[in-house]
C-alpha positions, 0 to 999 in steps of 0.5 A, a space after each residue: 675289372 672296369 676302368 674309366 678311360 677318358 671323357 669325350 664330349 661329356 661321355 665317358 669311355 670305359 674299359 672292361 678287359 679288352 673292350 672299350 664301352 661308351 653309353 649315350 642316353 637321351 630323354 627323347 629319341 627323335 629318329 624317323 627310322 631307327 632301324 635304318 639309322 642303326 644300319 647306317 651307323 654299323 656301315 660307318 663304324 664296322 669296328 663298333 658294336 651298337 645296341 639301342 636299349 630302353 633305359 627303363 630296363 637298365 638299373 644303372 650303369 653298373 647293371 650294364 657293366 656287370 652284364 658285359 662282364 658276364 658276356 665276356 666271361 661266357 665268350 671266353 668259355 665259348 658259351 654264347 646265347 647269341 652270335 652277336 654281343 650286342 644282342 646278347 647284351 639286350 637278352 641278358 638285360 631283359 633276362 630272356 633267351 628269346 631275341 624277339 621278346 628282348 627286342 620287344 621289351 627292351 628295344 628302343 622306340 621313337 619318341 621315348 628315352 633311349 640308351 645306346 651302348 657302344 662296344 669296341 676292341 679299338 679306341 679310335 673308332 669308338 671315339 669317332 662313333 661317340 662324336 657321330 651319335 652326339 650329333 644325332 642327339 641335341 641333348 644327352 641325358 644320363 639321368 635316364 639310367 639312374 637306379 630308381 624305385 619306379 624302375 625296380 618295380 617295372 623290372 620286377 613286373 617284367 621278370 615276374 618277381 613276387 615281391 619288390 622290396 630290395 635295396 639297390 645293391 640287393 636288386 642289382 645282385 639279383 639282376 646280375 645273377 638272373 642275367 648270368 643264368 640266361 641260356 638257350 
């Protein structure tokens, strides 16, 4: 069950089971070296998992939450497709069992929109990490996550669906089911 915990500087902290989740998005990512920025973040906040994702492949916040539920249940059953939860999130969002493919398709790229999903079992570190990330981005833009028809079409092309005429609810259900079926 997902629950809203609190808002921190216009970012909302959510909780699913024992995991705190924050999603921070920007419409234009301007970081000289994304890899080094993420590595610095991980050193500074070792209790917080971070995954950068191209929001073009996220069909709304609920899409992320549904995949996190799948990952948590898979972990309980000892059925992991990756050693790292953040990589598994990206792989299931892209519906791929190949790490390289998931990163190439769904990873963040400089001068494009970007979305960072933060995961932590403890509340304090994730709150501090949200404040840290917000300093890196002058302007947060959550609208890049909105479930739109153009996103649906783009995702259908990547997943090679023969048709793409679904309601928002139908499409989210299809994406969730496909994410659950990703395996090694």
